[in-house]
C-alpha positions in Angstrom: -56.4 27.9 -16.8 -55.0 31.4 -16.7 -51.5 32.6 -17.7 -50.6 33.0 -14.0 -51.2 29.3 -13.5 -49.0 28.5 -16.5 -46.2 30.7 -15.1 -46.5 29.0 -11.6 -46.3 25.6 -13.2 -43.4 26.6 -15.4 -41.5 27.9 -12.3 -42.3 24.8 -10.3 -41.2 22.6 -13.2 -37.9 24.5 -13.6 -37.2 24.2 -9.8 -37.9 20.5 -9.9 -35.7 20.0 -12.9 -32.9 22.0 -11.3 -33.3 20.0 -8.1 -33.0 16.7 -10.1 -29.9 18.0 -11.9 -28.3 18.9 -8.6 -29.2 15.5 -7.1 -27.8 13.6 -10.2 -24.7 15.8 -10.1 -24.2 15.2 -6.3 -24.7 11.4 -6.7 -22.2 11.4 -9.6 -19.5 13.2 -7.6 -20.1 10.9 -4.5 -20.0 7.8 -6.6 -16.8 8.9 -8.3 -15.1 9.3 -4.9 -16.3 5.9 -3.8 -15.0 4.4 -7.0 -11.6 6.0 -6.6 -11.3 5.1 -3.0 -12.2 1.5 -3.8 -9.6 1.5 -6.6 -7.0 2.7 -4.0 -8.0 -0.1 -1.6 -7.8 -2.7 -4.4 -4.3 -1.3 -5.3 -3.1 -1.8 -1.8 -4.5 -5.3 -1.7 -2.1 -6.2 -4.5 0.8 -5.0 -2.4 -0.6 -6.8 0.6 -0.6 -10.2 -1.3 3.1 -9.7 -2.0 4.0 -8.5 1.5 2.4 -11.7 2.9 4.5 -13.8 0.5 7.6 -11.8 1.6 6.8 -12.4 5.3 6.3 -16.1 4.7 9.7 -16.4 2.9 11.8 -14.6 5.6 11.6 -17.2 8.4 12.7 -19.9 6.0 15.5 -17.7 4.7 16.7 -17.1 8.3 16.4 -20.7 9.2 18.7 -21.8 6.4 21.2 -19.0 7.2 21.2 -19.9 10.9 22.9 -23.2 10.0 25.9 -21.3 8.6 25.9 -18.0 10.5 25.9 -19.0 14.1 28.1 -16.0 15.0 25.6 -13.6 13.4 22.7 -14.3 15.8 22.0 -10.6 16.3 21.7 -10.0 12.6 19.3 -13.0 12.2 17.3 -11.9 15.2 17.0 -8.4 13.9 15.5 -9.7 10.6 12.9 -11.8 12.4 12.0 -9.0 14.8 11.5 -6.6 11.9 9.5 -9.1 10.1 7.2 -9.8 13.1 6.7 -6.1 13.7 5.6 -5.7 10.1 3.2 -8.6 10.3 1.7 -7.1 13.4 0.7 -3.8 11.6 0.0 -5.2 8.2 -3.6 -6.3 8.8 -4.6 -2.8 10.1 -3.2 -1.1 7.0 -4.8 -3.6 4.7 -8.2 -3.1 6.3 -8.0 0.7 5.5 -5.1 2.1 3.6 -6.7 5.5 3.9 -5.9 5.3 7.7 -2.7 7.5 7.8 -1.6 6.2 11.2 -1.8 2.5 10.1 0.1 3.3 6.9 2.7 5.2 8.7 3.3 2.2 11.0 3.5 -0.2 8.1 5.9 2.0 6.1 8.1 2.3 9.2 8.0 -1.4 9.8 8.8 -2.1 6.1 11.8 0.2 6.3 13.1 -1.9 9.1 12.5 -5.2 7.2 14.3 -3.9 4.1 17.2 -2.6 6.2 17.6 -5.8 8.2 17.5 -7.9 5.0 20.1 -5.7 3.4 22.4 -6.2 6.4 21.8 -10.0 6.3 22.7 -10.3 2.7 25.8 -8.1 3.2 27.0 -10.3 6.1 26.3 -13.5 4.1 28.9 -12.5 1.6 31.5 -13.8 4.1 29.9 -17.3 4.1 30.7 -19.0 0.8 29.0 -22.3 1.9 25.8 -20.4 2.6 26.0 -18.8 -0.8 26.4 -22.2 -2.4 23.4 -23.7 -0.6 20.7 -24.5 -3.2 17.8 -23.9 -0.8 19.2 -20.5 0.1 19.6 -19.6 -3.5 16.1 -20.6 -4.3 14.6 -18.7 -1.4 16.7 -15.7 -2.3 15.4 -15.8 -5.9 11.8 -16.1 -4.7 12.4 -13.1 -2.4 13.9 -11.1 -5.2 10.9 -11.9 -7.4 8.5 -10.9 -4.6 10.4 -7.6 -4.0 10.0 -6.8 -7.7 6.3 -7.5 -7.6 6.0 -5.3 -4.5 7.6 -2.5 -6.5 5.2 -2.9 -9.4 2.2 -3.1 -7.1 3.4 0.0 -5.2 3.6 2.0 -8.4 0.0 1.1 -9.3 -1.2 1.8 -5.8 0.5 5.2 -5.7 -1.1 6.1 -9.0 -4.5 5.2 -7.6 -3.8 7.2 -4.4 -2.9 10.3 -6.5 -6.1 10.1 -8.5 -8.2 9.6 -5.4 -6.5 12.4 -3.4 -6.8 14.8 -6.3 -10.5 14.1 -6.7 -11.2 14.7 -3.0 -9.1 17.9 -2.9 -10.6 19.7 -5.9 -14.1 21.2 -6.1 -16.7 19.8 -5.8 -15.1 16.6 -4.4 -13.6 18.5 -1.5 -17.1 19.4 -0.3 -18.3 15.8 -0.3 -15.0 14.5 1.1 -15.5 16.6 4.2 -19.2 15.7 4.5 -18.8 12.0 4.1 -15.4 11.4 5.6 -13.4 10.5 2.5 -10.0 10.7 4.3 -6.8 11.1 2.3 -5.0 8.0 1.3 -1.2 7.6 2.0 1.2 6.8 -0.7 3.4 3.8 -0.2 6.8 5.4 -0.1 9.8 4.4 2.0 11.1 7.5 3.6 14.8 6.6 4.0 16.5 7.0 0.6 18.9 4.1 1.3 16.0 1.8 1.9 13.8 2.6 -1.1 15.4 -0.1 -3.2 14.9 -3.8 -2.6 17.9 -5.4 -0.8 20.4 -6.8 -3.3 20.2 -10.6 -3.4 23.0 -12.5 -5.2 23.9 -16.1 -4.5 25.2 -17.0 -7.9 
């Protein structure tokens, strides 16, 4: 076997080795994007659990308030309407939090829920008997706890979104993101400054 054959074999070996390195590198980048995207979806699932709990509490809260706030039907109806709108778009966002349209709809619906609840609790201040109702107090405490859990879950989700979006925007992730449709995830942020905080609940 001549020196020429050795050179050819060495070149072929080097090309094969380089190809393997590129394949391993590409797989690593792709898998990292998948991992970060799944972490984002898991983060949103924690929000979703708390939102479902919140949506389950609202009708009970309104039902109790209805017995005392007969002259505030528009306020109560607004809460239920906002809650129902949020429920309608929740499933789509939960299925794919990287769908910007679905997340935009959910965030808009959640803004309406938060705003309507805030108005409900503000109006309820004029009804001392309602404030003294033990069921209302319990439901309000549960809602406050749920709102706090939503806030914590939102922070974890937004951290995951930042990590995922950064990975898909920088090289070489941006190449694979375009090739394999790794769309950007949307952070869970309430746009209206006045509605970023959970509604104040106080029946003590």
